[in-house]
N, C-alpha and C positions, 0 to 999 in steps of 0.2 A: 789677823784673817789679810793683813797687810802685807806679811811673812807669809802667810799659803799662795798668792795671787803673785808674788816677785817669785818666788820655784816656781811657776807654774810656766811649760816651756811656750809660750804662747808662742815666741819668734817658730819657734820649729812650724808648728801648727801653721804658719801664716805660708810658709814654706813650701809644707807641704800639700796644702790648696793651692798655690800655684802650681806647686808642677802639675796636681790634678785637672785644674779647670784647663791649663795650657794643654795638656798631652789630649784630656780628651775632645773640652772645645775648639783647640787651635789658635787661645785668643789669648797669644802671650800678650801682645805692644799695651792693651788697656787694663792689664789683667796686675800688669806690676806694678800698679798705685796703691795693692791691697798690700804692699808695704810700708805704707803712708802709717798700717795702723800701729804698727811697733809702736815707734813712738807715742801714740796718743792711748795707748795701752797706759804705756809705763807712766806716760804724765795723770794721767786717771789714776793712777794705782798712788800717787805717789801725793796727791789729794783725799785719799780715803780718812784718814787722820785725823785732817784738819777739822776745829769744829768754827763751823761756819756764824754759828751763832755772839760771838768773841772778836769776831774778822774787822780790819778795818775797810774802808773801802778803796784802799791801795789793796792791802792783801787781795783784796778781792777780783781786783783787776788785774795783778799780775800772775791769780790763779787761773785766770782765761788763757788755754794755748793759742794767743795768737797768732804766731807766727806761721803756727801750723797753719792754721786756717785760710791765712793768707795763703801760704804756697799753695795747699792746695786748690783754693780761688784761681789762683796762677795756673794751674796746670788744667784745669776742667776748660776754664775760658782759654786756654792754645790748642788740645786735644780735641773741644769738640766744635771750638764754635772757632778756630784757626787766628785768634785775637793774639796770637802774643806779643807784637810792634805795642801795641796801648796797653794789653793786658800784662808787661811787665812794670807799668809803671805803681800798680797795691802792693809791689813786693817794697817801695819808698814807706808804706804808711806802715811796715815794723819798727823803725827807728823812733819816726816820728811819736809808734803807740807808746812804746816806754820811755821817753821824755817826756811825755804828756803828764803819764800815771806819778809822777811826781810832786806835779800841784794838787792832786786832789790832797794832801797829806795834811792832816788836823794839827794846829800847833798845841 
């Protein structure tokens, strides 16, 4: 199943949807955010074959797309609430998150 999903032309579908929405609705600016679905799709597909029952806490924490979630939150704060300045501080959570994960490793 994973091989089929990797061969699926998801980026092409996202690009067609972007052009379709842009031409018909004249909504080019916020619609470009749908391109963020492409890395999220491939992160999801990469996690499909993983057996969740035998994963350690560290593997579960690493499987969360924290960087993508953080960047999406930053863009939402900026575009919709005009909080670009204090919002950039959440980007600092990315290295903190990934440096704290090894602390959960069992000996």
